[in-house]
LOKE-22796 format. One record per atom (N, C-alpha, C, O, CB): x, y, z. Coordinates in steps of 0.05 Angstrom, whole numbers, plus 5000, padded with zeros to 4 digits. Atoms other than C-alpha are relative to their C-alpha. Glycine has a CB too. Layout:
N
XYZ;...
This chain:
372
498350035026;518303837006;498549754987;497749564999;503549925005;501850235019;514703406949;502649815002;504849865011;498850114961;498050205001;518102726935;501550074974;503950054975;498849725001;498649995024;519702896862;501650235008;503750174996;498250024972;497949834986;524003516895;501949835011;504149824999;498850185023;498350184982;527303046941;501949824984;504349784988;498149825018;498150135017;529302606886;501750124980;503850004974;498949844988;498749845012;531603116841;501950105011;504050064998;498950154992;497849944984;536103436894;501849825005;504349875004;499250085022;497950264998;538902726907;501649974979;504049934981;498749745002;498950085026;540302646835;502050264997;504450224993;497549964975;498249765012;543003396821;502150045021;504050185013;498350294996;498249924976;547103416888;499650315009;501450475014;503149954993;500949764990;543503996907;500450354979;500050594984;501649995030;499749805024;545204386840;497450064988;495649884987;501949884978;501949855021;540304836798;500550014974;502950024968;499750265005;498649925027;540604916728;497250204984;494850164981;501149664980;501949815013;537605536690;501150034971;503550094967;499850305016;499250035026;537505486612;500450284986;498450424984;498049834985;499649665009;540106186581;499150004976;498249794965;503150144998;501149945029;538206516517;501749874977;500549804956;500050324995;498250165012;544106196483;499049704998;498849584976;502450025014;501050255004;541505536504;497449904992;496749664990;500249925019;502950045012;534805626479;499950014969;498549894953;498050235011;499949995033;537305856410;501449704995;500349584976;502350314985;498450185008;542205246409;497649745002;497449614982;502949985018;502350204995;536304746432;498650024978;498249814966;498350045024;501949945029;531905036371;501649934974;500649814955;499250354997;498150125024;538004936324;499749654998;499249524978;503650085008;499750334998;538404176349;497449954993;497449794975;501049865031;503250045011;530604136336;499950034973;499149854959;497750225011;499849995039;531604406261;501449804993;500049664977;501550264984;498550175005;537003926252;499249754994;499549624973;501349995016;501250224992;533603396281;497749944980;497549734968;499250035027;502350045021;527003526236;501149944977;500049764964;498150224996;499550045028;531403586172;500949775001;500049644981;501750174985;499050245004;535002946186;498349794993;498549644974;501349955020;502150215007;529002526194;498550004975;497949804961;498049995020;501449965025;525502846137;501049914973;499749834954;499650274997;498450065022;531302726090;501249794998;501449664977;501450154998;499250354993;534402096119;503650084985;505249914976;497149644972;497549955000;541102516105;502649885017;502650045035;499850225005;498150124985;547202146141;501450255013;501850275037;501749814983;498549784987;550902806146;498550145020;499450205041;501050204982;501249844978;545403156181;499649845026;499249975046;497450104991;500250134978;544902556228;502650005018;502649955042;499149744992;497150064989;552402566243;500050345016;500750385039;502949904969;500149754991;551403376251;497950035031;498450145053;499050184973;501950064971;545303216302;501749915023;502050045044;497749744995;498950074976;549602766341;502350145009;502650135033;500649744999;498149774986;555503286350;498650215013;499550285035;501750164979;501449774987;550903816368;499149825026;500349885046;497250154980;500950114970;547603336425;502849975016;503350055039;498349684998;497750114982;554203066444;501850315019;502750335042;502849804973;499349704984;556503856457;498050015017;499049895037;499950294982;501949924980;550903996499;500249755026;499949815050;496750014984;499550214977;552003366543;502850075011;503250115035;499849664989;497049894994;559703556543;499950255019;501150275040;501850094971;500449814986;557404216565;499250015029;500550135047;498750104988;500850074977;553003996622;501949915015;502750055033;498149844999;497650114984;558403566647;501850145007;502350135031;501349824990;498249864988;563604026651;499250295018;500850385034;501750044979;501049844975;559704566688;499149895021;499350005042;498150154994;500750104966;557004126740;503149895010;503849925033;497249675002;497750014984;564003886747;501750185005;503550135022;501349854994;498449804987;567204546752;499350185028;500750325041;500350184981;501549884977;561604746808;500949825028;501149905051;496549984993;499350194981;563704086842;502150115023;503450325020;501349764985;497949994977;567904046910;501650295003;504150325005;502249764994;499049744994;568204806918;498850115030;496550135035;499150204977;500349914974;568705046990;499950295010;502150415011;501749885011;499549684990;566905777016;499150025027;497349915040;498350254981;499849914970;568206087077;500050284996;500650374974;502749915017;500049704994;567406837102;501450045026;500749915046;497050135003;498149904971;572507147158;497750245005;497350404987;504350154994;501349814992;567507617195;501750185017;503450065030;497849915010;498849864979;570208197236;499649895033;497749735037;498950304996;501350064972;569608077313;498450195014;497650135036;501849955019;502149774988;565408647331;498350104975;499450254959;501850305015;501349885025;559508777277;497550105019;496550015040;499249774971;502849814995;553709297286;498049944979;498749914955;500750344996;501950055017;547609157254;499350224983;499550434995;498049925013;500949795015;545309617195;502750134993;502950344981;497850185014;497349805020;552909797175;501849814991;502649615001;502350255020;498050125017;557409597126;502349935011;503750125014;500550154981;497950034992;563209227154;501749804986;500749624974;499649955023;498450115024;569408947117;500149655011;500349575034;503750174997;498850324991;570508137115;501649894972;501549994950;497049745010;498750135018;574407707076;499049714988;498749535004;502349985011;501750205008;571207167029;502349794987;503949884971;497650114978;498350205013;575106517010;498849784990;497349645003;501849925014;501550205016;573106046958;503149804993;505249914985;498050184966;498350254998;577705326958;498549854977;496149844970;500049835034;500450175023;577904886902;501149715013;503549695017;501650124972;499350234989;578104186932;501649764979;503449604984;497249905012;499050185019;579403826869;502950084989;503650274976;498049974977;497349955005;586403746862;501449964970;503550064962;501449845019;499350095025;586903456795;498250204974;498750194950;499149665001;500949775020;582704006760;498950225009;497550245029;498349924982;500549694996;581804726757;496650045001;495149844997;501450204973;502849935000;574605086764;500150294983;501650484986;498750035035;499649745013;572905586714;497750205001;495750105010;500849964973;502149864997;568206166711;498250025021;495750055017;499049954985;501949994978;565606176778;499150285014;500850435021;501349845020;501249864993;560306676804;499350055023;497049965026;498749974990;501149964972;559206856876;498250205010;499250415017;501850045014;501949774985;553507266904;498149925021;497549685025;498250154980;501650134981;548807266959;497649944997;496650114983;499950115019;502750045006;541506956959;497950215019;498150265043;499549675006;501949824992;535807426971;499349945033;498649725043;497549964980;499449994976;536307667044;502749965018;502949975043;498449875007;498150054986;543207507054;501950265011;501750505005;501249814984;498149694997;548807967084;501550074975;502050304970;502749985025;498649865025;552407997018;498450014984;497049824977;502349894988;501649945020;549208406967;501450064968;500250154948;498450225011;498550005022;554708406916;500349824987;498949634993;501850055002;499450185014;557508006864;503349964994;504650154985;498450044979;497450035008;564407696854;500449814974;498849634970;501449915024;499650245019;567107306795;503249944994;505250094991;498450094970;496950064999;573306886790;500449794971;499449564968;501049825034;499850125024;575106666725;501749694996;501449544978;501150224984;498350255000;580006086739;500350015032;500850215045;503150014981;499250164971;580905716807;501449754994;500349554985;497349915020;498350255005;586605246801;499749795017;499049845041;502750065002;500950274976;585704496835;502050015020;504550015019;500249654987;498849974971;587304556903;500450265007;501050305030;502549875004;499549744991;588005286903;498350165015;496050075018;500650124982;502349834981;584505816946;500650284989;502950344982;500549985039;500549675002;582706576930;498550135015;496350045022;499150094978;501749844979;580507076973;499650334999;501550484991;501449945026;501049775012;577007736966;498850125021;496950035034;498349974977;501749784975;575508337014;497350074989;497050144965;501750355006;502649945007;568108437016;498650215014;500150345029;498749785002;501849854980;562808857051;497349825010;495949704994;498950274985;501850174991;557808507092;498550215019;499650395032;501349735014;501549874985;551508777125;497749875013;496449715000;499450204988;501650224983;547008477182;497550185006;497850395017;501649895030;502349754996;539608817184;499350015023;498450225032;497549994985;501049994970;537908587254;502449885018;504349755008;497049795004;498550094983;541708437318;499249725006;497149624998;500250165020;500750254993;542407767350;502249734983;504049784967;496750004991;498450195008;545607087334;499649934974;497349854969;499849795016;500350065029;546606967257;501749744995;504249734996;501050274981;498750325007;548006197240;499149924975;499949694970;499249755020;500250125027;545606097172;500550234975;498450324966;496949864999;499849835020;548106587117;500349834971;502149664970;502350205007;500550155020;546506317046;501750154977;501550394975;497149974995;499049845023;550906486983;499449824975;498949584979;503250085004;500750185021;549706216913;503150024985;504550224985;497050124980;497850085017;555605966871;498549904970;496849724968;501849755017;501150095024;554205926792;502350004977;504550114979;497450194992;497950005027;557905796723;498349934977;496649754975;502649775003;501350095029;555905806651;503049904982;503849964959;498150334982;496750165008;562905436637;498449784986;496449704997;502649865030;498249945014;564105166581;499350174977;501050304964;501249794994;500749875022;559505486528;497350185006;496050304988;499649794976;502249844995;554005846561;497349924996;495650105001;500350214987;502250105007;548305446541;498249975026;495749995023;500749754986;501350014977;546105366615;501750135022;504150155020;499249735006;498949884974;547505686683;499449805025;497149785035;498650305005;501050174974;548205186743;501150135023;503250265025;501049695001;499649874975;547705386809;500249775028;498949575030;497350215002;500450114970;548905136880;500050205020;501650395020;502149815008;500249844974;547005446945;501749895017;501649655021;497550005012;497950044975;552505457000;498450095025;496850285020;503150194996;500749934973;550305557072;501949975020;502649755029;498049885008;497349944975;555605787124;498649915032;497150055044;501150445002;500950064972;554105397192;501450205021;501050155044;500749685007;498349824981;558605957226;498350185016;497150365003;502050184984;501449804987;555206337282;501250275007;503250315020;499249905022;499049694998;555607097280;498850165019;496450205016;499750154976;501749804982;554007587338;500150244992;502350364990;500750015027;500549755005;551508197318;498850185018;496650125027;498850014980;500549794979;551008817364;497450194983;497050224959;503150195008;501649865016;545209277357;500550264985;502850324986;498550045013;498649795017;545809887313;501150235011;499750395023;498450094981;498749724985;550410417335;499850264981;501150464985;503549945007;500149715015;548410957281;497850135009;495850025017;499749994968;501549864985;545211527304;497750044982;498050104958;501350245011;502749965012;537811587286;497950205015;498150245039;498849734999;501749754997;532312147291;499249915037;498049715043;496750024973;500549984969;531812257375;502549945013;502950055035;497749795011;498250034982;538211977394;502350275005;503350325027;501349744991;498649784996;542312577384;498850205028;500350285046;500050154972;501049864982;537412977428;500449885025;500150045044;497750064995;499550134978;538812497480;502750005006;503250045030;499249764999;497349974992;545912497479;500950285000;503050355011;501749854983;499449694993;546113227477;499650055021;501350175034;498950194989;500349974968;542513237542;501849895020;502050005042;497749885008;498450124983;547412757570;503050124997;504650105016;499849694995;498049905000;553113097541;500550305021;502550375033;500250034972;499749744983;551613787578;499949925028;500550095044;497850234995;499350104974;551213297642;502149995001;503350145016;499149785008;497050154999;557512997632;501750275007;503850255020;501149834967;497649805004;560813717624;499650175028;501450295040;499850214970;500649884970;556813967688;501649835021;503249945036;496649985008;498350114985;559613447725;503049965003;504449905023;499349834998;496749954998;566713507700;501150215014;503450195021;501250054975;499749824981;566814127739;500949965022;498849895033;498450095005;499050094973;570413987805;502050135012;503450284999;500849765001;497149904983;575614167856;502149825006;503049795028;499550095027;498750194996;580013637840;503350134996;503850365002;499049774981;497049905000;587913707829;500750034971;502850154966;502249775014;499249965030;587913677750;498050214995;495750225003;499749744978;500449785015;587114307714;497749934979;498249754963;502850104988;502250055022;580314317671;499850174976;499950104953;497550015012;500049825025;579614997638;500250285023;500250265048;496649964975;500949744994;579015767652;497350094988;496850074964;502050184991;503149935012;571716027643;499750315012;501450415027;497049745014;501049724990;568416737658;498449885033;497349685040;497350174972;500750064969;566816807735;496650054994;495450204978;501750255026;503049965002;559516697749;499150045032;500349965053;498349704983;501249904974;555016997805;500249835021;499649595016;497350064998;500650114977;555516777875;502549725001;502149515013;496549935001;498450234998;562116347864;502350145019;502450395022;501149874970;497949974976;567916367915;502350154983;503050104960;501249665016;497449835017;573816877897;502149924999;503850024985;500850245008;497350124999;579116417917;500649864976;503049804971;500349825021;498950165027;578916067850;500250184977;500450074956;498249764990;500349755014;578816747815;504049974982;506050014995;499250335030;497850005010;584916667768;500750334986;499750404965;500049764981;500249785000;587417407773;502150064974;501750274962;500550115029;498849925029;592217417711;499049984976;499250134956;501949884995;501849985030;587817137660;497750165004;496250154984;498849714988;500949854997;583417657692;500750334989;499250494979;499949935020;499149805005;587718197681;500650034971;500750254959;501950035016;499750065021;589117957619;497650054978;498050194959;500749765003;502450005006;582217907593;498150255005;496550344988;499249795011;501449754994;579118517628;497749925016;496350095025;499250174974;502450044989;573818107659;501249775025;503449665025;497549894974;498950254982;574417577720;499849684991;497749604980;498350015028;499150245011;576516897702;500349765023;501449785044;502750064985;500550254978;575416247740;502049785000;501749714977;497349854995;498550235004;580415667744;498249745008;497349705031;502750035018;502050204989;576115027742;502449745002;504649764992;496949944976;498750294989;579014287765;497949784990;495449774990;500449975040;502350265000;577013617743;498849915030;499650005051;501649714985;500850164981;573213187788;501949795004;503549724987;497649904995;497950254996;577212617818;499049714987;500449514986;500649955035;500750295013;573112057784;498350104980;497050304982;498349775020;501749885023;569712117720;496849945000;496049735010;501249894972;503149975000;562012247712;498949674996;499649524978;498950244972;501350265011;557511597718;497450054982;495650204990;499149805026;502850065014;552111477667;498749775002;499649584989;500150024974;501450214995;546910997692;497949954978;496650154975;498850045026;501950025017;542310757639;498349755012;499549575022;501149974971;502150234990;535910277661;498249974976;496750164969;498150075029;501750045021;532509947602;498349785013;499349575021;501449934974;502550114993;525809657624;499849774976;499849824952;497450245000;500450245017;525008917598;496749925005;495849734993;502249745010;502750054999;517408937620;498250144983;496750334989;499150045024;501749895022;514409027551;498249804987;499049574981;501750114980;502450195007;507708737527;499549974971;500850104956;497450095012;500250035028;505508537463;498650234978;496150274979;498649754999;500649775012;504809107413;502350215007;502450434995;497250095009;498049744993;510809527444;503149874988;505249984993;500150105041;497750075012;515909067406;502450194986;504950164989;499149854982;498949805016;518009637363;501650165015;504050205012;498350154987;497849824988;519810077413;502149895017;504150015025;498850205017;497650134984;523709577453;502350004983;504550054993;499549705010;497850085019;527809427388;501350295001;503650285008;498949884967;499649785000;528410207383;502050105028;504250225028;497450114996;498949924972;530110317459;502749795005;504049835025;497349955025;497550224993;535809727455;502250144981;504550184989;499449614988;498149865018;538710107390;501550245020;503850255026;498350144971;499049774981;538810757439;501649945022;503450095028;497950135010;498150094976;541810427496;502749934992;504650005005;498949755015;497350035006;547410167455;501450204991;503850194995;500349844985;498449845006;549010747425;500650255016;502250425010;499450064978;498449854976;549511147489;501949875011;503950005017;498550075021;497950144987;553310637517;502450004983;504350004999;499149735006;498150005017;558410637459;500850285000;503250325001;499349894975;499549715004;558311377454;501150095029;503050255029;497250174989;499349884968;559211517533;502949875006;504649985021;497549885028;497950184988;564610987541;502450114981;504750164989;499449644998;498449885020;567811237483;502250295004;504350364993;497750054980;499649794987;568911867521;500950035026;500850235040;498350104999;498450094977;572511547576;498350055025;499450075047;502850175001;501749954977;566211667620;499349695016;499849495003;497150174987;501250244992;563311097666;497449884994;495850015008;500050025023;502150095004;557610747647;499049765012;500549575014;499949984978;501150194986;552810287683;497249914990;495150044992;500050085026;502950145017;547309837645;498849785019;499949585029;500949824966;501850154979;541609577686;497949914981;497050024961;498850195028;503350185009;535909137667;498449845025;498749915048;500849694974;501150124977;532008707708;501349705006;500749535023;496849994995;498350264994;536908137699;503150014991;504549824988;498649764983;497149955002;543708507685;500750265009;499150455008;500949974972;499549784987;547609027719;503649955004;504849795018;497950015028;497250015011;555009157695;500550304998;498950474990;500449844970;498649704996;559409817706;502549974978;503849764976;501550075038;497749945021;564509997651;501350225012;499750395020;499050084970;498150285010;570409987658;500749805023;502249615020;503150104987;499450164972;570609677730;499149695000;500549515011;498350165025;500350285000;566809027717;499749884970;498749664965;497549935016;501150145028;566408937641;500650284981;501050494994;496249885001;499149775021;567909467578;496950044987;494849944994;502849894974;502349945023;563009717524;499249794985;497049794972;500850184980;501050205023;563409067486;498349775016;496749635004;502849874982;500950174984;561308647545;497050055004;495749855006;501650015024;502449925008;554309087542;499149974977;496849894977;499850205005;500850005027;553709077470;499549674993;497849594976;502550144981;500850335007;554108267472;497149965014;495249855003;502549755015;502349974986;548908337524;497550114987;495549984991;500650145020;502249845011;544108827486;499449834968;497249804957;501350374997;500550225020;545308367426;497849795003;496149794985;502549864998;501150234997;541707777451;497250055019;495649865021;502149805012;501449884978;537208157502;496749954988;496250024965;501050375005;502850075013;529207907494;498350185018;499450195040;499149665001;501849934977;523708287536;498249795007;497449594994;498350244994;502050144989;519208057586;497250085008;496650315017;500949935018;502649884990;512108057601;499550185030;498150365036;498249765001;500449874965;512908237678;503149995007;504649795003;497549775028;497450044984;519308417714;500050275018;498850485013;502849984979;499849854980;521308777776;501350224992;503150194976;501049895020;498849765010;523309507771;501849965022;501149905045;498250294997;498249924984;530209587800;500950245009;500750414991;501649914995;499449754986;532710157846;502350144984;504049994973;500849945031;497249875010;537910647817;501550005025;500649995048;499850324986;497650034984;544710617848;500350215021;499250435020;502450004982;499449774977;546910987911;502050184991;501950395003;501049895029;498449805008;552211357877;499050194981;497650124962;502149894992;501249775016;550711997846;500849944971;503249894967;501050315011;500050035024;549911907775;498250114981;496150204989;500049784999;501649825026;546912207709;498349734988;499349524979;502750174969;501550245004;541011737697;498050014979;496250184980;498749915024;502750075019;536611487636;499449735004;500749545011;500350054967;501950174995;530911107634;499249904968;498750064951;497750155019;502050025025;528010727573;498149825007;498749605017;501349894973;502350194988;521110447589;497750044987;497250284981;499350055029;502849905018;514510417551;497950105025;495650185020;498449694978;501249904971;512010607624;501750165015;502850075036;499349775019;497449904980;516611087650;498450165026;499850265044;502650274979;501249874978;511611407699;499949745024;499949825048;496750134990;499250204984;512210707736;502249995009;502749995033;499649814991;496950014992;519110697736;500850185014;502350135032;501749994979;499249764983;519911397762;499449945031;500949995050;498150274991;500850024969;516011197824;501349805010;500049735030;497249955007;498650154989;521210677841;502650104999;504449954995;499749784991;497549944994;526811147852;500950194975;502750364980;501649735004;498749905023;528211427783;498850254994;498250334971;500049824978;501049745010;525412077791;501450274992;500450494985;498450075018;497649815008;531912457776;500649974969;501750134954;503049925017;498950145029;532412027708;498450194977;496250304978;499049614997;501149955027;531612247636;497849784990;498849564984;502450024979;501150185004;525611877621;499150014971;498150214961;498249985019;500050005028;525211667551;498149724992;498949494991;503350004989;502450235005;518011267534;499250024973;500550154956;497250035020;500449985021;513811157480;499350204986;499650214962;499049874997;500449735008;511411867474;502650134984;502550264963;499450175026;497449865009;519312067466;501049894978;501650044959;502049985019;498650095022;521911607420;497549974973;497949884950;501749715009;502250025031;515211637374;497649765007;498449535010;502449864964;501950214998;508711227384;499649854972;498549644973;497450125011;499950115025;509211047311;501949854992;501549634982;500050164985;498250154999;515710867310;500249795018;501549605010;501650125000;500550254984;514510407368;498449794987;498949564994;498650065026;501850135015;509710097326;500549834978;499449624970;498650164993;498950115026;513609987267;499650184978;499850094956;498749734993;500849795017;511910647232;502050155002;503950055015;497650125004;498149755009;516111287217;499750125029;497550095041;498850224970;499549884983;518311647274;499650374997;500650504979;502349895004;500549725001;516012397291;503050184997;505450115003;498450075029;497349804999;520613017277;501650045021;504050055017;499450264995;498749894982;522413197345;498749845022;496449895025;499950305001;501050024974;521512787412;500750145025;503050185033;500349785005;499649904974;520513097475;500549895026;498849765038;498550125004;499950174978;523812877534;500250055025;501650245031;501549874998;501049924971;521912877607;502549905014;503349675019;496849845012;497550024974;527812957652;499550205022;498850435020;503350094989;501149894972;526613107725;502750115018;502750135043;498349735019;497549884980;533113387752;499050285017;500650395032;502950104978;
């Protein structure tokens, strides 16, 4: 920052000023009156010139005073996914107990989480106003500096004074939980596997379905069979909910960061969708291993995924001993499969799309490699 800008910021107190069209017109009128006054020597014109310049000075003083001692804060929700609009509450407080603030505009700076515009015509001295807003974070991670712009053209609109306010509060943003191309195909596979494992011989009734070849006749429901005219079988739920085991490989080299971010989003999507359906989920990486709901919940996993970073090298962990539905996200799925993940649904660069992994558009339909 130049020395002049530092001096200007110190004098202005962080405020900026932009002359409006009305301000340009008023300045032109002052110049014309000034020229006529000096050309004619008319005292009335000098008096008018002094009045116009006094109004200009008073306008700048009142505009600066209106923006002074304003405190802005935003209450964010506890759980925020990336790229999804979430509700928040904006609070604007006037710390001047002796003077109100007039005509205050609030908007987000370029790249801010807030893209709309709020207008407060009057904020009483010592008063606080609050409004519901929608905020959206573009990327996952820890966000600590969100900037907003307060502006006012009070009282005459000759100039617009602006002051930038930066919130120091840290906000943790989860990966994106919205469906993206390829995610539905993965979850469709998992849904079929979960339904298959939900069949069991527990004590809770699950459903009545048509008889399949080579099944034991002791589970035939003869009453339902007589009603439909076809053999029907009673199914019972398994004694324990199915377990979905997801392994996210952190061993990502330079040039594969795009794939890693997409894999994190897909992992978060699966964790959220599977856990919301009441199934058990085990999320594993080279430095993380948590099973929900026994050792944590979906939010525990999302908090980890919000901050996870790739590693250039990492030891591939082996799958758990418990029977599970396995999903692997890795840029090198063949090497992961060699470490015991041969039954897993392998999702690599070609499955999520090489162009998407490198920051481009994803192909129309991924082809998944599952080895059950």
